[in-house]
N, CA, C and O atoms as a GROMACS GRO file, in nm:
protein
  484
    1MET      N    1   0.072  -0.075  -0.012
    1MET     CA    2  -0.039   0.017  -0.002
    1MET      C    3   0.058   0.098  -0.014
    1MET      O    4   0.166   0.074   0.039
    2SER      N    5   0.040   0.186  -0.070
    2SER     CA    6   0.088   0.383  -0.135
    2SER      C    7   0.033   0.429   0.003
    2SER      O    8  -0.072   0.410   0.064
    3THR      N    9   0.190   0.524   0.033
    3THR     CA   10   0.160   0.648   0.124
    3THR      C   11   0.132   0.780   0.084
    3THR      O   12   0.228   0.854   0.066
    4PRO      N   13  -0.008   0.831   0.064
    4PRO     CA   14  -0.021   0.970  -0.037
    4PRO      C   15   0.070   1.044  -0.050
    4PRO      O   16   0.130   1.063   0.056
    5SER      N   17   0.107   1.096  -0.134
    5SER     CA   18   0.230   1.198  -0.142
    5SER      C   19   0.155   1.320  -0.133
    5SER      O   20   0.051   1.323  -0.199
    6SER      N   21   0.188   1.438  -0.054
    6SER     CA   22   0.187   1.561  -0.068
    6SER      C   23   0.149   1.610  -0.190
    6SER      O   24   0.191   1.575  -0.300
    7PHE      N   25   0.037   1.722  -0.156
    7PHE     CA   26   0.050   1.808  -0.327
    7PHE      C   27   0.080   1.936  -0.298
    7PHE      O   28   0.072   1.993  -0.189
    8PRO      N   29   0.119   1.980  -0.416
    8PRO     CA   30   0.211   2.083  -0.414
    8PRO      C   31   0.095   2.200  -0.346
    8PRO      O   32  -0.027   2.182  -0.346
    9THR      N   33   0.152   2.298  -0.301
    9THR     CA   34   0.076   2.432  -0.229
    9THR      C   35   0.071   2.527  -0.350
    9THR      O   36   0.162   2.494  -0.426
   10PRO      N   37   0.017   2.610  -0.389
   10PRO     CA   38   0.032   2.742  -0.481
   10PRO      C   39   0.092   2.807  -0.399
   10PRO      O   40   0.093   2.784  -0.278
   11PRO      N   41   0.174   2.939  -0.480
   11PRO     CA   42   0.294   2.999  -0.443
   11PRO      C   43   0.184   3.081  -0.366
   11PRO      O   44   0.069   3.083  -0.410
   12LEU      N   45   0.213   3.135  -0.272
   12LEU     CA   46   0.127   3.275  -0.136
   12LEU      C   47   0.130   3.397  -0.263
   12LEU      O   48   0.190   3.411  -0.370
   13PRO      N   49   0.061   3.451  -0.208
   13PRO     CA   50   0.081   3.626  -0.262
   13PRO      C   51   0.175   3.661  -0.212
   13PRO      O   52   0.221   3.612  -0.109
   14PRO      N   53   0.245   3.792  -0.304
   14PRO     CA   54   0.315   3.887  -0.264
   14PRO      C   55   0.291   3.910  -0.122
   14PRO      O   56   0.379   3.897  -0.037
   15ALA      N   57   0.202   3.936  -0.104
   15ALA     CA   58   0.110   4.079   0.018
   15ALA      C   59   0.154   3.998   0.099
   15ALA      O   60   0.196   4.069   0.190
   16ILE      N   61   0.182   3.841   0.140
   16ILE     CA   62   0.183   3.801   0.241
   16ILE      C   63   0.367   3.771   0.309
   16ILE      O   64   0.414   3.781   0.422
   17ALA      N   65   0.424   3.732   0.179
   17ALA     CA   66   0.556   3.781   0.195
   17ALA      C   67   0.586   3.928   0.167
   17ALA      O   68   0.707   3.943   0.187
   18GLU      N   69   0.530   4.041   0.130
   18GLU     CA   70   0.589   4.111   0.241
   18GLU      C   71   0.570   4.184   0.345
   18GLU      O   72   0.631   4.289   0.370
   19VAL      N   73   0.468   4.122   0.426
   19VAL     CA   74   0.395   4.166   0.521
   19VAL      C   75   0.544   4.102   0.622
   19VAL      O   76   0.583   4.176   0.712
   20SER      N   77   0.622   3.961   0.599
   20SER     CA   78   0.671   3.907   0.622
   20SER      C   79   0.885   4.027   0.623
   20SER      O   80   0.981   4.037   0.699
   21GLU      N   81   0.843   4.080   0.492
   21GLU     CA   82   0.941   4.097   0.494
   21GLU      C   83   0.997   4.219   0.563
   21GLU      O   84   1.107   4.262   0.598
   22ILE      N   85   0.856   4.257   0.565
   22ILE     CA   86   0.852   4.434   0.635
   22ILE      C   87   0.863   4.472   0.808
   22ILE      O   88   0.902   4.567   0.876
   23LEU      N   89   0.774   4.262   0.843
   23LEU     CA   90   0.763   4.350   0.959
   23LEU      C   91   0.902   4.192   1.064
   23LEU      O   92   0.933   4.200   1.183
   24ASP      N   93   0.950   4.074   0.962
   24ASP     CA   94   1.040   4.043   1.055
   24ASP      C   95   1.166   4.144   1.175
   24ASP      O   96   1.198   4.136   1.293
   25PRO      N   97   1.213   4.260   1.022
   25PRO     CA   98   1.320   4.334   1.080
   25PRO      C   99   1.257   4.354   1.239
   25PRO      O  100   1.314   4.291   1.327
   26VAL      N  101   1.162   4.424   1.269
   26VAL     CA  102   1.062   4.492   1.332
   26VAL      C  103   1.018   4.396   1.493
   26VAL      O  104   0.977   4.432   1.603
   27LEU      N  105   1.053   4.265   1.433
   27LEU     CA  106   0.936   4.209   1.537
   27LEU      C  107   1.009   4.058   1.604
   27LEU      O  108   0.961   3.983   1.688
   28THR      N  109   1.109   4.051   1.549
   28THR     CA  110   1.248   3.977   1.602
   28THR      C  111   1.338   4.016   1.680
   28THR      O  112   1.380   3.940   1.767
   29PRO      N  113   1.379   4.125   1.667
   29PRO     CA  114   1.433   4.187   1.772
   29PRO      C  115   1.359   4.233   1.965
   29PRO      O  116   1.410   4.258   2.074
   30ILE      N  117   1.216   4.222   1.910
   30ILE     CA  118   1.144   4.261   2.018
   30ILE      C  119   1.059   4.118   2.096
   30ILE      O  120   0.964   4.111   2.175
   31GLY      N  121   1.165   3.997   2.016
   31GLY     CA  122   1.086   3.847   2.089
   31GLY      C  123   1.021   3.734   1.992
   31GLY      O  124   0.993   3.616   2.013
   32PHE      N  125   1.011   3.797   1.905
   32PHE     CA  126   0.880   3.699   1.792
   32PHE      C  127   0.984   3.690   1.711
   32PHE      O  128   1.066   3.768   1.662
   33ALA      N  129   0.942   3.480   1.707
   33ALA     CA  130   1.035   3.367   1.580
   33ALA      C  131   0.925   3.517   1.434
   33ALA      O  132   0.830   3.595   1.432
   34PRO      N  133   1.044   3.461   1.343
   34PRO     CA  134   0.980   3.506   1.241
   34PRO      C  135   0.835   3.477   1.194
   34PRO      O  136   0.766   3.394   1.253
   35ALA      N  137   0.806   3.522   1.124
   35ALA     CA  138   0.680   3.543   1.127
   35ALA      C  139   0.682   3.385   0.961
   35ALA      O  140   0.752   3.335   0.874
   36GLN      N  141   0.518   3.382   1.039
   36GLN     CA  142   0.475   3.222   0.914
   36GLN      C  143   0.360   3.267   0.861
   36GLN      O  144   0.306   3.343   0.941
   37GLY      N  145   0.274   3.249   0.726
   37GLY     CA  146   0.219   3.259   0.676
   37GLY      C  147   0.150   3.189   0.596
   37GLY      O  148   0.194   3.078   0.570
   38GLY      N  149   0.047   3.223   0.546
   38GLY     CA  150  -0.084   3.097   0.436
   38GLY      C  151  -0.148   3.224   0.413
   38GLY      O  152  -0.139   3.333   0.468
   39ALA      N  153  -0.243   3.162   0.275
   39ALA     CA  154  -0.285   3.248   0.211
   39ALA      C  155  -0.411   3.132   0.154
   39ALA      O  156  -0.392   3.012   0.139
   40SER      N  157  -0.530   3.201   0.130
   40SER     CA  158  -0.576   3.144   0.018
   40SER      C  159  -0.634   3.201  -0.131
   40SER      O  160  -0.534   3.173  -0.199
   41GLU      N  161  -0.735   3.266  -0.232
   41GLU     CA  162  -0.732   3.299  -0.326
   41GLU      C  163  -0.765   3.481  -0.236
   41GLU      O  164  -0.699   3.581  -0.262
   42ARG      N  165  -0.854   3.475  -0.158
   42ARG     CA  166  -0.844   3.617  -0.153
   42ARG      C  167  -0.868   3.658   0.015
   42ARG      O  168  -0.926   3.760   0.052
   43GLU      N  169  -0.814   3.559   0.100
   43GLU     CA  170  -0.773   3.596   0.206
   43GLU      C  171  -0.639   3.516   0.251
   43GLU      O  172  -0.611   3.399   0.227
   44GLY      N  173  -0.540   3.647   0.350
   44GLY     CA  174  -0.450   3.562   0.372
   44GLY      C  175  -0.396   3.598   0.565
   44GLY      O  176  -0.458   3.691   0.617
   45GLN      N  177  -0.321   3.547   0.628
   45GLN     CA  178  -0.282   3.572   0.742
   45GLN      C  179  -0.114   3.543   0.750
   45GLN      O  180  -0.049   3.458   0.689
   46VAL      N  181  -0.070   3.640   0.842
   46VAL     CA  182   0.082   3.629   0.882
   46VAL      C  183   0.063   3.596   1.020
   46VAL      O  184  -0.056   3.598   1.050
   47ILE      N  185   0.161   3.556   1.140
   47ILE     CA  186   0.152   3.555   1.227
   47ILE      C  187   0.296   3.492   1.280
   47ILE      O  188   0.369   3.402   1.240
   48PHE      N  189   0.301   3.594   1.403
   48PHE     CA  190   0.466   3.581   1.461
   48PHE      C  191   0.414   3.553   1.616
   48PHE      O  192   0.330   3.600   1.693
   49CYS      N  193   0.507   3.460   1.617
   49CYS     CA  194   0.476   3.393   1.777
   49CYS      C  195   0.587   3.439   1.874
   49CYS      O  196   0.709   3.424   1.866
   50ARG      N  197   0.509   3.500   1.973
   50ARG     CA  198   0.633   3.556   2.063
   50ARG      C  199   0.619   3.431   2.238
   50ARG      O  200   0.678   3.462   2.341
   51GLY      N  201   0.552   3.333   2.228
   51GLY     CA  202   0.597   3.239   2.312
   51GLY      C  203   0.503   3.300   2.411
   51GLY      O  204   0.423   3.393   2.393
   52GLU      N  205   0.536   3.207   2.556
   52GLU     CA  206   0.462   3.280   2.718
   52GLU      C  207   0.516   3.429   2.688
   52GLU      O  208   0.603   3.444   2.602
   53VAL      N  209   0.459   3.546   2.763
   53VAL     CA  210   0.565   3.668   2.774
   53VAL      C  211   0.444   3.717   2.940
   53VAL      O  212   0.329   3.760   2.955
   54ASP      N  213   0.600   3.662   3.065
   54ASP     CA  214   0.544   3.678   3.187
   54ASP      C  215   0.421   3.625   3.201
   54ASP      O  216   0.315   3.680   3.171
   55GLY      N  217   0.438   3.520   3.247
   55GLY     CA  218   0.264   3.397   3.249
   55GLY      C  219   0.197   3.465   3.172
   55GLY      O  220   0.230   3.579   3.204
   56ILE      N  221   0.131   3.473   3.098
   56ILE     CA  222   0.054   3.573   3.084
   56ILE      C  223  -0.008   3.547   2.928
   56ILE      O  224   0.043   3.577   2.820
   57SER      N  225  -0.141   3.479   2.958
   57SER     CA  226  -0.198   3.369   2.837
   57SER      C  227  -0.322   3.341   2.863
   57SER      O  228  -0.338   3.260   2.954
   58THR      N  229  -0.412   3.380   2.814
   58THR     CA  230  -0.581   3.385   2.848
   58THR      C  231  -0.572   3.190   2.826
   58THR      O  232  -0.637   3.143   2.920
   59ASP      N  233  -0.523   3.088   2.747
   59ASP     CA  234  -0.504   2.961   2.681
   59ASP      C  235  -0.366   2.889   2.768
   59ASP      O  236  -0.355   2.770   2.797
   60GLY      N  237  -0.319   2.943   2.782
   60GLY     CA  238  -0.203   2.879   2.894
   60GLY      C  239  -0.071   2.886   2.708
   60GLY      O  240   0.052   2.880   2.710
   61ALA      N  241  -0.125   2.895   2.634
   61ALA     CA  242  -0.036   2.856   2.512
   61ALA      C  243   0.038   3.005   2.473
   61ALA      O  244  -0.010   3.108   2.522
   62CYS      N  245   0.144   3.011   2.391
   62CYS     CA  246   0.196   3.134   2.304
   62CYS      C  247   0.096   3.242   2.308
   62CYS      O  248  -0.022   3.231   2.344
   63ILE      N  249   0.158   3.348   2.266
   63ILE     CA  250   0.107   3.472   2.291
   63ILE      C  251   0.110   3.472   2.130
   63ILE      O  252   0.198   3.391   2.102
   64ASP      N  253   0.045   3.533   1.986
   64ASP     CA  254   0.050   3.562   1.848
   64ASP      C  255   0.018   3.679   1.815
   64ASP      O  256  -0.083   3.738   1.855
   65LEU      N  257   0.083   3.713   1.755
   65LEU     CA  258   0.023   3.877   1.658
   65LEU      C  259   0.037   3.788   1.568
   65LEU      O  260   0.122   3.700   1.550
   66VAL      N  261  -0.104   3.834   1.486
   66VAL     CA  262  -0.194   3.805   1.385
   66VAL      C  263  -0.250   3.905   1.300
   66VAL      O  264  -0.340   3.983   1.331
   67ILE      N  265  -0.190   3.895   1.186
   67ILE     CA  266  -0.193   4.021   1.064
   67ILE      C  267  -0.327   3.952   1.051
   67ILE      O  268  -0.337   3.844   1.110
   68ASP      N  269  -0.477   4.015   0.954
   68ASP     CA  270  -0.507   3.912   0.863
   68ASP      C  271  -0.551   4.004   0.733
   68ASP      O  272  -0.584   4.122   0.729
   69LEU      N  273  -0.546   3.953   0.679
   69LEU     CA  274  -0.518   3.979   0.499
   69LEU      C  275  -0.591   3.986   0.467
   69LEU      O  276  -0.681   3.972   0.550
   70GLY      N  277  -0.642   4.016   0.305
   70GLY     CA  278  -0.741   4.103   0.224
   70GLY      C  279  -0.753   4.120   0.092
   70GLY      O  280  -0.710   4.233   0.069
   71ALA      N  281  -0.787   4.069  -0.010
   71ALA     CA  282  -0.765   4.141  -0.141
   71ALA      C  283  -0.911   4.191  -0.134
   71ALA      O  284  -0.987   4.095  -0.122
   72ARG      N  285  -0.975   4.311  -0.139
   72ARG     CA  286  -1.018   4.358  -0.155
   72ARG      C  287  -1.009   4.507  -0.250
   72ARG      O  288  -0.950   4.599  -0.193
   73PRO      N  289  -1.058   4.534  -0.380
   73PRO     CA  290  -0.993   4.390  -0.431
   73PRO      C  291  -0.822   4.381  -0.418
   73PRO      O  292  -0.786   4.267  -0.449
   74VAL      N  293  -0.711   4.464  -0.383
   74VAL     CA  294  -0.597   4.429  -0.360
   74VAL      C  295  -0.603   4.406  -0.241
   74VAL      O  296  -0.707   4.411  -0.174
   75TRP      N  297  -0.499   4.380  -0.203
   75TRP     CA  298  -0.430   4.334  -0.069
   75TRP      C  299  -0.424   4.426   0.025
   75TRP      O  300  -0.382   4.538  -0.003
   76GLN      N  301  -0.467   4.391   0.159
   76GLN     CA  302  -0.466   4.534   0.224
   76GLN      C  303  -0.470   4.462   0.401
   76GLN      O  304  -0.493   4.341   0.393
   77ILE      N  305  -0.460   4.488   0.487
   77ILE     CA  306  -0.495   4.438   0.645
   77ILE      C  307  -0.578   4.485   0.665
   77ILE      O  308  -0.613   4.598   0.630
   78THR      N  309  -0.669   4.355   0.772
   78THR     CA  310  -0.800   4.291   0.756
   78THR      C  311  -0.816   4.370   0.928
   78THR      O  312  -0.898   4.450   0.973
   79ASP      N  313  -0.721   4.313   0.978
   79ASP     CA  314  -0.728   4.307   1.079
   79ASP      C  315  -0.584   4.262   1.188
   79ASP      O  316  -0.522   4.160   1.158
   80VAL      N  317  -0.532   4.358   1.334
   80VAL     CA  318  -0.466   4.298   1.347
   80VAL      C  319  -0.498   4.266   1.495
   80VAL      O  320  -0.600   4.298   1.555
   81ARG      N  321  -0.376   4.189   1.549
   81ARG     CA  322  -0.509   4.131   1.684
   81ARG      C  323  -0.323   4.079   1.748
   81ARG      O  324  -0.232   4.039   1.675
   82TYR      N  325  -0.318   4.098   1.886
   82TYR     CA  326  -0.308   3.999   1.988
   82TYR      C  327  -0.305   3.873   2.100
   82TYR      O  328  -0.260   3.860   2.213
   83TRP      N  329  -0.383   3.783   1.997
   83TRP     CA  330  -0.378   3.708   2.071
   83TRP      C  331  -0.333   3.571   2.154
   83TRP      O  332  -0.236   3.498   2.133
   84GLY      N  333  -0.412   3.562   2.231
   84GLY     CA  334  -0.361   3.510   2.360
   84GLY      C  335  -0.368   3.638   2.551
   84GLY      O  336  -0.356   3.636   2.674
   85PHE      N  337  -0.392   3.711   2.453
   85PHE     CA  338  -0.437   3.761   2.564
   85PHE      C  339  -0.570   3.834   2.599
   85PHE      O  340  -0.612   3.875   2.491
   86PRO      N  341  -0.669   3.875   2.713
   86PRO     CA  342  -0.756   3.899   2.780
   86PRO      C  343  -0.836   3.954   2.632
   86PRO      O  344  -0.763   3.987   2.538
   87SER      N  345  -1.018   3.963   2.615
   87SER     CA  346  -1.000   3.994   2.468
   87SER      C  347  -1.004   4.185   2.479
   87SER      O  348  -0.970   4.261   2.388
   88ASP      N  349  -1.059   4.229   2.629
   88ASP     CA  350  -0.939   4.358   2.560
   88ASP      C  351  -0.846   4.462   2.492
   88ASP      O  352  -0.849   4.575   2.443
   89THR      N  353  -0.779   4.382   2.511
   89THR     CA  354  -0.689   4.356   2.430
   89THR      C  355  -0.599   4.280   2.305
   89THR      O  356  -0.482   4.296   2.268
   90TRP      N  357  -0.703   4.194   2.258
   90TRP     CA  358  -0.663   4.134   2.092
   90TRP      C  359  -0.608   4.188   2.048
   90TRP      O  360  -0.486   4.179   2.041
   91HIS      N  361  -0.746   4.340   1.952
   91HIS     CA  362  -0.728   4.374   1.900
   91HIS      C  363  -0.671   4.494   1.866
   91HIS      O  364  -0.736   4.593   1.899
   92LEU      N  365  -0.532   4.521   1.789
   92LEU     CA  366  -0.522   4.626   1.796
   92LEU      C  367  -0.507   4.754   1.674
   92LEU      O  368  -0.515   4.724   1.555
   93ASP      N  369  -0.482   4.905   1.720
   93ASP     CA  370  -0.544   4.973   1.597
   93ASP      C  371  -0.360   4.989   1.484
   93ASP      O  372  -0.238   4.987   1.498
   94PHE      N  373  -0.500   5.009   1.349
   94PHE     CA  374  -0.401   5.006   1.239
   94PHE      C  375  -0.458   5.102   1.133
   94PHE      O  376  -0.512   5.190   1.200
   95ASP      N  377  -0.474   5.129   1.011
   95ASP     CA  378  -0.516   5.223   0.953
   95ASP      C  379  -0.553   5.156   0.856
   95ASP      O  380  -0.471   5.088   0.795
   96ALA      N  381  -0.700   5.161   0.816
   96ALA     CA  382  -0.780   5.030   0.788
   96ALA      C  383  -0.756   5.068   0.646
   96ALA      O  384  -0.708   4.996   0.558
   97ASN      N  385  -0.795   5.188   0.638
   97ASN     CA  386  -0.810   5.261   0.471
   97ASN      C  387  -0.688   5.258   0.418
   97ASN      O  388  -0.710   5.328   0.318
   98GLY      N  389  -0.602   5.236   0.412
   98GLY     CA  390  -0.464   5.276   0.381
   98GLY      C  391  -0.436   5.183   0.322
   98GLY      O  392  -0.494   5.079   0.354
   99THR      N  393  -0.317   5.175   0.191
   99THR     CA  394  -0.239   5.084   0.088
   99THR      C  395  -0.170   5.008   0.177
   99THR      O  396  -0.118   5.074   0.266
  100LEU      N  397  -0.150   4.873   0.184
  100LEU     CA  398  -0.040   4.776   0.243
  100LEU      C  399   0.051   4.852   0.259
  100LEU      O  400   0.049   4.899   0.373
  101ALA      N  401   0.161   4.900   0.177
  101ALA     CA  402   0.251   4.994   0.183
  101ALA      C  403   0.241   5.074   0.323
  101ALA      O  404   0.297   5.066   0.433
  102GLU      N  405   0.138   5.159   0.261
  102GLU     CA  406   0.081   5.270   0.441
  102GLU      C  407   0.046   5.160   0.557
  102GLU      O  408   0.053   5.210   0.669
  103GLN      N  409   0.018   5.047   0.556
  103GLN     CA  410  -0.034   5.039   0.674
  103GLN      C  411   0.097   4.955   0.756
  103GLN      O  412   0.116   4.927   0.874
  104LEU      N  413   0.154   4.937   0.664
  104LEU     CA  414   0.287   4.876   0.723
  104LEU      C  415   0.386   4.949   0.762
  104LEU      O  416   0.447   4.937   0.868
  105VAL      N  417   0.407   5.045   0.660
  105VAL     CA  418   0.432   5.204   0.743
  105VAL      C  419   0.442   5.218   0.865
  105VAL      O  420   0.537   5.198   0.942
  106THR      N  421   0.318   5.260   0.884
  106THR     CA  422   0.299   5.221   1.014
  106THR      C  423   0.333   5.140   1.123
  106THR      O  424   0.391   5.176   1.226
  107LEU      N  425   0.285   5.010   1.087
  107LEU     CA  426   0.278   4.970   1.185
  107LEU      C  427   0.450   4.910   1.211
  107LEU      O  428   0.475   4.832   1.303
  108THR      N  429   0.559   4.964   1.113
  108THR     CA  430   0.692   4.958   1.177
  108THR      C  431   0.723   5.028   1.267
  108THR      O  432   0.825   4.999   1.330
  109ARG      N  433   0.648   5.136   1.302
  109ARG     CA  434   0.643   5.259   1.389
  109ARG      C  435   0.592   5.205   1.504
  109ARG      O  436   0.666   5.165   1.593
  110THR      N  437   0.427   5.198   1.514
  110THR     CA  438   0.322   5.205   1.674
  110THR      C  439   0.392   5.022   1.706
  110THR      O  440   0.391   4.968   1.817
  111LEU      N  441   0.428   4.979   1.618
  111LEU     CA  442   0.406   4.791   1.709
  111LEU      C  443   0.489   4.831   1.861
  111LEU      O  444   0.454   4.846   1.978
  112PRO      N  445   0.664   4.839   1.759
  112PRO     CA  446   0.726   4.780   1.912
  112PRO      C  447   0.691   4.867   2.005
  112PRO      O  448   0.708   4.812   2.113
  113VAL      N  449   0.628   5.035   2.025
  113VAL     CA  450   0.560   5.100   2.062
  113VAL      C  451   0.515   4.994   2.228
  113VAL      O  452   0.551   4.967   2.343
  114ILE      N  453   0.377   4.963   2.086
  114ILE     CA  454   0.223   4.900   2.131
  114ILE      C  455   0.263   4.763   2.225
  114ILE      O  456   0.195   4.716   2.316
  115LEU      N  457   0.350   4.730   2.192
  115LEU     CA  458   0.396   4.612   2.221
  115LEU      C  459   0.507   4.521   2.321
  115LEU      O  460   0.541   4.406   2.347
  116ALA      N  461   0.543   4.727   2.370
  116ALA     CA  462   0.670   4.665   2.480
  116ALA      C  463   0.603   4.670   2.638
  116ALA      O  464   0.645   4.629   2.746
  117GLU      N  465   0.452   4.756   2.587
  117GLU     CA  466   0.393   4.683   2.725
  117GLU      C  467   0.284   4.548   2.716
  117GLU      O  468   0.229   4.517   2.610
  118THR      N  469   0.267   4.482   2.833
  118THR     CA  470   0.297   4.370   2.823
  118THR      C  471   0.184   4.354   2.962
  118THR      O  472   0.235   4.362   3.075
  119PRO      N  473   0.023   4.330   2.949
  119PRO     CA  474  -0.042   4.317   2.801
  119PRO      C  475  -0.080   4.475   2.745
  119PRO      O  476  -0.116   4.577   2.804
  120PRO      N  477  -0.058   4.447   2.619
  120PRO     CA  478  -0.105   4.617   2.539
  120PRO      C  479  -0.235   4.637   2.582
  120PRO      O  480  -0.324   4.558   2.614
  121ARG      N  481  -0.224   4.839   2.573
  121ARG     CA  482  -0.317   4.876   2.619
  121ARG      C  483  -0.427   4.902   2.505
  121ARG      O  484  -0.539   4.944   2.535
   0.00000   0.00000   0.00000
């Protein structure tokens, strides 16, 4: 009996790589693992795992920064959340109306400040 072979996965949209390339250098120095991303045809997600932060987590697991993206019709960030903290700190502010490039420029400035607070406000 043969084992099933893995199926090739389609290439990720360039927006996923762009988020990783821009935010990895900002987030890895403050304790996040490099980005992991995935996408369907119209939606994507990039996750930066921070591990446990001062023993604070709602589920006893690691704390993740999750960047949701959508093609509307061009790719842009649709949500930014710090997953694992109490729900009032999940969703972080970002420019929902900007282009992806504008959103990423803003996040490179704001995320280090916001994420320095544990948990963020």
